[in-house]
C-alpha positions, 0 to 999 in steps of 0.5 A: 973710213978712208980719207979723201983728198978734196979737189976744188971743183970735183964733187965728192961721191956719196957712199952709195955711188962709191959702192956702186962704182966699186961694184961696176969696177968688179964687174968690169974686171970680170968682163961683165961690161954691159952690167958695169956700163949700166951701173956707171951710167946710173952714177953719171946720171946722178952726178955728171961731174963724176970723172971716175965713172968715165 
């Protein structure tokens, strides 16, 4: 498991959201923007402080 550096005030993404983010990134790189955006929106609904998803 990769170690994460904790940043004060920044929530740590749970593994499910981490996997969703990786999938969204993969879809984005494949130019499947709508699918990628849908996944990222789901992450942000659960954790609006997740700046990586923006």
